C-alpha positions as CSV (number, residue, x, y, z in Angstrom):
1,X,106.3,111.8,100.5
2,X,105.9,114.9,98.4
3,X,107.7,114.8,95.1
4,X,110.5,117.3,94.4
5,X,107.9,119.6,92.8
6,X,105.5,119.4,95.7
7,X,106.2,121.7,98.7
8,X,106.2,120.2,102.2
9,X,103.0,122.0,102.8
10,X,101.1,120.7,99.7
11,X,97.5,119.9,100.7
12,X,95.5,116.8,99.9
13,X,92.0,115.4,100.6
14,X,91.6,111.9,101.8
15,X,88.2,110.0,101.5
16,X,87.2,107.2,103.8
17,X,83.8,105.6,104.4
18,X,82.8,104.4,107.9
19,X,79.9,102.3,109.2
20,X,78.7,104.7,111.9
21,X,79.0,108.2,113.3
22,X,80.7,106.8,116.4
23,X,83.4,105.2,114.3
24,X,83.9,108.4,112.2
25,X,84.2,110.6,115.3
26,X,86.6,108.2,116.9
27,X,88.9,108.1,113.8
28,X,88.6,111.9,113.4
29,X,89.5,112.7,117.0
30,X,92.5,110.4,117.0
31,X,93.8,111.9,113.8
32,X,93.3,115.4,115.1
33,X,94.9,114.7,118.4
34,X,97.9,113.2,116.6
35,X,98.0,116.3,114.3
36,X,97.9,114.1,111.2
37,X,95.0,116.1,109.9
38,X,93.6,119.7,110.1
39,X,89.9,118.9,109.6
40,X,87.6,115.9,109.1
41,X,84.1,116.4,107.7
42,X,81.6,113.6,108.5
43,X,79.0,113.4,105.8
44,X,76.0,111.3,106.6
45,X,73.6,109.6,104.2
46,X,76.1,107.8,101.9
47,X,74.7,104.6,100.3
48,X,77.4,102.3,99.1
49,X,76.9,99.5,96.7
50,X,79.9,97.3,96.2
51,X,81.0,93.8,95.5
52,X,82.5,91.9,98.5
53,X,83.3,88.3,98.7
54,X,81.4,87.4,95.6
55,X,78.1,89.3,96.3
56,X,76.8,92.8,95.9
57,X,76.4,94.6,99.2
58,X,74.2,97.6,99.8
59,X,75.1,99.5,102.9
60,X,74.5,102.8,104.6
61,X,77.7,104.6,105.5
62,X,79.2,108.0,106.3
63,X,81.9,109.6,104.4
64,X,85.0,111.2,106.0
65,X,86.4,114.1,104.0
66,X,89.9,114.5,105.5
67,X,92.1,117.6,104.9
68,X,95.8,117.1,105.5
69,X,99.2,117.4,103.8
70,X,100.7,115.1,101.1
71,X,103.7,114.7,103.3
72,X,101.6,113.0,106.1
73,X,99.8,110.5,103.9
74,X,102.3,107.7,104.4
75,X,101.7,107.9,108.1
76,X,98.0,108.7,107.9
77,X,96.8,105.7,105.8
78,X,98.1,103.0,108.1
79,X,96.8,104.9,111.1
80,X,93.3,105.0,109.6
81,X,93.5,101.3,108.8
82,X,94.5,100.6,112.4
83,X,91.5,102.6,113.8
84,X,89.0,101.3,111.2
85,X,86.7,98.2,111.8
86,X,86.6,97.1,108.2
87,X,88.9,94.4,106.9
88,X,89.5,96.5,103.8
89,X,88.6,100.1,104.2
90,X,88.5,102.9,101.6
91,X,91.4,105.3,102.0
92,X,91.8,107.4,98.8
93,X,94.1,110.4,98.5
94,X,93.1,113.2,96.2
95,X,95.4,116.0,95.2
96,X,94.5,119.6,95.7
97,X,95.4,121.6,92.6
98,X,94.3,125.0,93.9
99,X,92.5,126.5,96.9
100,X,92.1,129.5,99.1
101,X,95.6,130.5,100.2
102,X,94.5,131.2,103.8
103,X,92.8,127.8,104.0
104,X,95.8,126.0,102.6
105,X,98.0,127.8,105.0
106,X,95.7,126.8,107.9
107,X,96.0,123.2,106.9
108,X,99.8,123.4,107.0
109,X,99.7,125.2,110.4
110,X,97.4,122.6,112.0
111,X,99.3,119.5,111.0
112,X,102.6,118.4,112.4
113,X,105.8,118.5,110.6
114,X,106.9,114.9,109.7
């Protein structure tokens, strides 16, 4: 939920890596259809190195850059985890401190009121 100092329309960016374009498009379409997000960029060519179950993994992934409102994050995160094939998936919310006023208004218009 937004804090008392954050308006209902406060924007945020959520990052999430996925194993394939098919998975990314599926997640993006569900989130858009449910009006949890205004936009999802699918960025190819991400190489992720990480420690998993005691060994270092080196995988090719895609990055979802998701634009939404802070007020929807509590609903968005579990929905992403439900749609995602990974046992533990990256879902990171980043605050937006400033941005183009028309773009921020568009994000608010394209997402549902909680």
